[in-house]
C-alpha positions as CSV (number, residue, x, y, z in Angstrom):
1,X,137.4,70.9,95.4
2,X,134.4,68.5,95.1
3,X,133.9,68.7,98.8
4,X,134.0,72.5,98.7
5,X,131.5,72.6,95.8
6,X,129.2,70.2,97.7
7,X,129.4,72.3,100.8
8,X,128.7,75.6,99.1
9,X,125.7,73.9,97.3
10,X,124.3,72.5,100.7
11,X,124.6,76.1,102.3
12,X,122.8,77.6,99.2
13,X,120.1,75.0,99.3
14,X,119.7,75.4,103.1
15,X,119.3,79.3,102.7
16,X,116.8,78.9,99.9
17,X,114.8,76.3,101.9
18,X,114.8,78.7,104.9
19,X,113.4,81.5,102.6
20,X,110.9,79.3,101.2
21,X,109.6,78.2,104.6
22,X,108.6,81.8,105.4
23,X,104.9,81.7,104.2
24,X,103.7,84.2,101.6
25,X,100.7,85.0,103.8
26,X,101.3,86.0,107.4
27,X,98.2,85.7,109.6
28,X,97.5,88.3,112.3
29,X,94.5,88.7,114.7
30,X,91.7,91.0,113.6
31,X,91.3,94.4,115.3
32,X,90.0,94.2,118.8
33,X,87.1,96.4,117.8
34,X,86.0,98.6,115.0
35,X,87.4,101.5,117.0
36,X,91.0,100.1,117.4
37,X,93.7,102.1,115.6
38,X,96.4,99.8,117.0
39,X,95.8,97.1,114.4
40,X,96.5,99.4,111.4
41,X,99.6,101.0,112.9
42,X,101.1,97.7,113.7
43,X,100.4,96.3,110.3
44,X,102.0,99.4,108.7
45,X,105.2,99.0,110.8
46,X,105.3,95.3,110.2
47,X,105.2,95.9,106.5
48,X,107.8,98.7,106.9
49,X,110.2,96.2,108.7
50,X,109.6,93.5,106.2
51,X,110.4,95.8,103.2
52,X,113.4,97.3,104.9
53,X,115.2,93.8,105.3
54,X,113.6,92.1,102.5
55,X,116.9,91.7,100.4
56,X,115.2,90.6,97.2
57,X,112.5,88.4,99.1
58,X,109.0,88.8,98.2
59,X,107.1,90.5,101.0
60,X,104.3,88.4,102.6
61,X,100.7,89.3,102.6
62,X,99.3,90.2,106.0
63,X,96.0,88.4,106.6
64,X,93.6,89.4,109.5
65,X,92.0,86.3,110.9
66,X,89.7,85.7,114.0
67,X,89.1,88.5,116.5
68,X,90.6,87.3,119.8
69,X,91.7,88.4,123.2
70,X,95.3,89.0,124.0
71,X,95.4,85.7,126.0
72,X,94.1,83.8,123.3
73,X,96.3,85.4,120.7
74,X,99.3,84.5,122.8
75,X,98.2,81.0,123.0
76,X,97.5,80.7,119.3
77,X,100.9,82.2,118.4
78,X,102.6,79.7,120.8
79,X,100.6,76.7,119.2
80,X,101.2,78.1,115.6
81,X,97.7,77.2,114.4
82,X,96.1,80.5,113.6
83,X,98.5,83.5,113.6
84,X,102.1,83.8,112.7
85,X,102.9,87.3,114.1
86,X,101.6,89.5,116.9
87,X,102.3,92.4,119.0
88,X,102.3,92.2,122.7
89,X,103.2,94.1,125.8
90,X,106.3,92.0,126.8
91,X,107.0,90.3,130.0
92,X,109.6,87.5,131.0
93,X,107.0,84.8,130.4
94,X,106.3,86.0,126.9
95,X,109.9,86.3,126.1
96,X,110.5,82.7,127.5
97,X,107.7,81.0,125.6
98,X,107.8,83.0,122.1
99,X,110.4,84.7,120.0
100,X,110.6,88.4,120.8
101,X,111.8,90.9,118.2
102,X,113.1,93.4,120.9
103,X,112.7,96.7,119.2
104,X,109.7,98.6,120.7
105,X,106.9,99.2,118.3
106,X,106.1,102.6,119.7
107,X,109.5,103.4,121.6
108,X,108.2,102.4,124.9
109,X,105.5,105.2,124.8
110,X,103.0,102.5,126.3
111,X,104.9,102.6,129.5
112,X,103.9,106.3,130.0
113,X,100.3,106.1,131.4
114,X,97.7,108.6,131.7
115,X,94.2,107.9,133.0
116,X,90.6,107.8,131.6
117,X,88.1,108.7,134.4
118,X,84.6,109.9,134.9
119,X,84.2,113.7,134.7
120,X,82.4,113.4,138.1
121,X,85.8,112.1,139.5
122,X,88.0,115.1,138.6
123,X,88.1,116.5,142.0
124,X,89.0,113.1,143.5
125,X,91.9,112.7,141.2
126,X,92.9,116.4,141.7
127,X,93.6,115.6,145.3
128,X,96.2,112.7,144.5
129,X,99.6,113.7,145.4
130,X,101.5,110.7,145.5
131,X,101.6,106.9,144.8
132,X,100.2,106.0,148.3
133,X,97.2,108.0,147.5
134,X,96.6,106.5,144.2
135,X,96.6,103.2,145.7
136,X,93.2,104.1,147.5
137,X,91.6,103.8,144.0
138,X,90.9,100.9,141.6
139,X,92.3,100.5,138.0
140,X,90.6,98.6,135.3
141,X,92.9,96.4,133.2
142,X,92.8,93.5,130.7
143,X,92.9,89.9,132.4
144,X,96.0,89.0,130.3
145,X,97.9,92.3,130.2
146,X,101.5,92.5,131.7
147,X,100.5,95.7,132.9
148,X,98.0,94.1,135.3
149,X,100.8,92.4,137.1
150,X,102.9,95.5,137.1
151,X,100.3,97.6,138.9
152,X,99.5,94.8,141.4
153,X,103.1,94.3,142.2
154,X,103.4,98.1,142.9
155,X,100.3,97.7,145.3
156,X,97.7,99.3,143.0
157,X,94.3,97.7,143.3
158,X,93.2,96.3,139.9
159,X,89.9,94.9,138.5
160,X,90.0,92.9,135.2
161,X,88.1,91.6,132.3
162,X,89.2,89.7,129.2
163,X,87.2,91.8,126.9
164,X,88.6,95.1,125.8
165,X,85.5,97.0,125.3
166,X,84.1,96.1,128.7
167,X,86.8,98.1,130.3
168,X,85.2,101.3,129.2
169,X,81.7,100.0,130.3
170,X,83.1,98.9,133.7
171,X,84.5,102.3,134.3
172,X,81.5,104.0,133.1
173,X,79.5,101.9,135.5
174,X,81.7,102.9,138.5
175,X,83.2,99.3,138.9
176,X,86.5,101.0,138.8
177,X,87.9,104.4,139.3
178,X,90.4,104.8,136.3
179,X,91.6,103.0,133.1
180,X,95.4,103.7,132.8
181,X,96.2,104.0,129.0
182,X,99.2,104.4,127.0
183,X,100.2,107.9,126.3
184,X,99.2,107.8,122.9
185,X,95.9,105.8,123.5
186,X,94.2,108.3,125.9
187,X,92.7,110.9,123.7
188,X,91.7,108.9,120.8
189,X,90.2,106.2,122.9
190,X,87.9,108.8,124.6
191,X,87.2,110.8,121.4
192,X,85.9,107.7,119.4
193,X,83.6,106.5,122.3
194,X,82.2,109.9,123.2
195,X,78.8,109.2,122.1
196,X,78.7,105.8,123.9
197,X,80.3,107.1,127.2
198,X,80.0,110.8,127.3
199,X,81.0,111.0,131.0
200,X,84.5,109.3,130.3
201,X,87.3,112.0,129.9
202,X,91.0,112.1,129.5
203,X,92.8,113.1,132.7
204,X,96.2,114.6,132.1
205,X,97.4,115.8,135.5
206,X,99.1,112.4,136.5
207,X,101.7,110.6,134.4
208,X,102.3,107.0,135.7
209,X,105.8,105.5,134.3
210,X,107.1,102.1,134.1
211,X,109.6,100.8,131.6
212,X,107.4,98.8,129.3
213,X,107.1,98.1,125.5
214,X,105.3,96.4,122.9
215,X,107.1,93.9,120.7
216,X,106.3,91.8,117.7
217,X,106.5,88.2,118.5
218,X,106.7,85.0,116.5
219,X,106.9,81.3,117.4
220,X,110.3,80.3,118.5
221,X,110.4,77.8,115.7
222,X,109.9,80.6,113.2
223,X,113.4,81.9,113.5
224,X,113.9,82.9,109.9
225,X,110.7,85.1,110.0
226,X,111.8,86.6,113.3
227,X,115.2,87.4,112.2
228,X,113.9,89.2,108.9
229,X,111.5,91.4,111.2
230,X,114.2,91.9,113.6
231,X,116.7,93.2,111.0
232,X,114.1,95.5,109.6
233,X,113.1,96.9,113.1
234,X,116.7,97.6,114.0
235,X,117.2,99.5,110.9
236,X,114.0,101.5,111.2
237,X,114.9,102.4,114.7
238,X,118.4,103.5,114.0
239,X,117.1,105.6,111.0
240,X,114.3,107.3,113.0
241,X,111.7,105.6,111.0
242,X,109.7,104.2,113.8
243,X,109.3,107.7,115.3
244,X,108.4,109.2,111.9
245,X,105.5,106.7,111.4
246,X,104.4,107.5,115.0
247,X,104.3,111.2,114.0
248,X,102.1,110.8,110.9
249,X,99.7,107.8,112.1
250,X,96.5,108.4,113.6
251,X,97.3,106.2,116.6
252,X,100.1,108.4,117.9
253,X,100.5,111.6,115.9
254,X,98.4,113.6,118.2
255,X,100.9,113.3,121.2
256,X,103.7,115.2,119.5
257,X,105.4,117.1,120.8
258,X,105.6,114.9,123.9
259,X,106.0,117.9,126.4
260,X,102.7,119.4,127.6
261,X,101.9,121.7,130.5
262,X,98.9,119.7,131.7
263,X,100.9,117.2,133.7
264,X,102.6,118.1,137.1
265,X,102.6,114.9,139.0
266,X,104.9,112.2,137.7
267,X,104.7,108.8,139.5
268,X,107.2,106.1,138.9
269,X,107.0,102.3,139.6
270,X,109.0,99.2,138.8
271,X,108.5,96.6,136.1
272,X,109.3,93.4,137.6
273,X,108.4,91.7,134.1
274,X,111.2,93.1,132.1
275,X,114.2,90.7,131.3
276,X,117.5,91.7,132.4
277,X,118.8,92.3,128.8
278,X,116.2,94.9,128.1
279,X,118.1,98.3,127.1
280,X,115.3,100.9,127.8
281,X,117.9,103.5,127.9
282,X,118.7,103.4,124.3
283,X,117.3,106.6,122.8
284,X,117.0,105.2,119.4
285,X,114.6,102.6,120.3
286,X,113.2,104.0,123.5
287,X,111.6,107.4,124.8
288,X,113.2,108.4,128.1
289,X,111.5,110.2,130.9
290,X,113.4,113.4,130.2
291,X,111.4,113.5,126.7
292,X,108.2,114.2,128.8
293,X,109.4,117.0,131.0
């Protein structure tokens, strides 16, 4: 009996210690720019997940620290110095080095890509009929984005920069031909920069698709926090709450309903960076191509 009581006490103390080790303040990077809506969306979703699976625990405060590129954010998350949680486009390397919460934050919408182009290039893009013809043009991408490797693996020429806002200026200066953006990014990113870059437009005729998602990530050593977020995200996905947030948040609300009559060329490429256990055919957590046709 004494042993049983000791064992139960040990389990309780271990559990309480585990809860205590989750900081009351979770550090995340600042928004990439004053025009970045993704920061607020992911903060809201993270808080929803934490609340959904709190089970009586106090909800940590989210604290935005230094602005940083995605590459630096990944490094800081790995080191555990400046940030505790971040949202990244996933890859085999990210899932090897960090703890992925494998529920897409926007149901894989980021893998459905439309293009920002210059209005002077409309006729050129109207002539594209297949993937081979698209390979004659150059895309702008972030240096540390998994998308960059995905496009290169498909044979699509890419020029990169580590600074997010530079991508728009590069396109405007004709250093590239198009900037592929997530289905939900396109219109908003053009709209908020229309005074800076009046020649940039959202081009809808082509939809480029590869299975891809943004996940929340923590350090591998921060398993208790990861399990908490994971439990919340799984419940939110099952209940349809992630899609419900998407339908009301400024980052994504404007894309619903997903079907539109402006797109008539669908191009599919492989994503060699997905891990084998990625279940991108799960309709609770992922949009599927049929949702767009």
